[in-house]
N, C-alpha and C positions, 0 to 999 in steps of 0.2 A: 128208783134209786132211793133208800132211805138214808137218811143221815144220822150219825150218832147223837144221843141226847144232848150232849154238852155243845157240838157244833150246833145244833139246832137252835139252843137256848142262846148261844153268842149271836146266832143271826137275827133272832127274834128280839134281843135285846138291844141290838145294834139298830133295827127297824125301828123300834119303840122310842129310842134316843134321837135319832134323825127326824122322826115326825114332831118330837118335841122340840127340836131346833127349827123346823119348818113353822111351826106355831108360832114361836118366838119371833121369827122373820116377818111372818105374815101379819102379827100384831103390831111390830114395830115399824115396819114401811107401808102398810096398807090400811092399819085400822087403829093405832094406838094414838094418833094426834087428836082424834074425834071421840075419843071414850071417857068415860067418867073413872073416877077413882075406883070405884067399885068393880069395875070392868077389868082394870089391872089389878086388882086383889084376887080376880076369880081367874085370870089368866097366871097368875103366879102359882096359885093352888094347884090348877089342873098341870102346869109343867112339873110342879113338886110331885104329884101323883105318878104322873108319866115316868118321872126318873126313878122313883121307889120301885114301880112296877118292873122296869127295866132291870134293875138290882136284883129284885127278888126272882124274876126269871133267868138270869144268869146264874145266881146260886142253885138254881135246881128246884126251886118250890113249884108246886103244882098248883096251888090256888090261884095264882095271878091270872091264868086263863079265864077264869071264871071273871073276874074284876074286869078283865080287858074285854070281854064279851060284852059285860053291861055298858063299858065306858065307849065302846065302839058304836053299839046301837044308839047311845044318847048323844054321840059326835056325828056318826054319820048320818043319821035320819035328817037332822036339821041341816047338814050341808047339802043332803041331795035336794030337799025341798026348795032351798033357796040359791040353787046352783045357778038359775038363769039370772036372778037380781046380783049375783057376785060377780058374773061375766059381764053383764050391762055397766056396773060400776067399775069394775078394774079387771080387765083379762088375765092380768098376772095373779092376782089373788084366786080367781077361779082356778087356775092352773096348778097353783100352791094347794088349793082346797082338794082337788081331785087327787093330786100327788100324796096329801096326808092320808086322804081315805084309802087309796091304793095301798099304802105302807101299813096302815093298821089292820086292814082286812088280810094282808099276807101275812103279817105276824099272827094273827089269830088263827089263819089256816094251818100256819106252821106247827101251833102250840096244841091244836087239835089232832094232828096227825101222828101216830106213834113213831118213835125213833127206831133206829136199828137195833138198839139194845134193850128195847122196850117189848116187852110180849103183850099182844093183846089178848081179850078173852077167847079162849078156844083154841089159841095157837099150840099147836101140837107138834109144830116143825123143829124145835129146839127140845134137847133133852136136858134134864137137871143132872 
């Protein structure tokens, strides 16, 4: 079952926004008190980028999927390598980290699957 492009864009945008909120929750409750000023600036920048990506996805732009692909690689790879350490320090932070990774990967999959009203290359089923 394929979704229309706008519905898919709304779902992806909501997933990106929810992951940004979870990043903020994770930072504030589990890591914000022991971090530096630079970590706070990096967190605010990352949240801003995620929110801008969500807005561009919702408006129908195609290029945010490539930016999200790069960000997902940059975000998920360190999360996976440090997952055991995160769980040993705080189990709730570990679960939030896994949830954020799943949400970003789901958003990425939705962005790369063509919508119901998009034709892929070589699709001759729809006539003009």
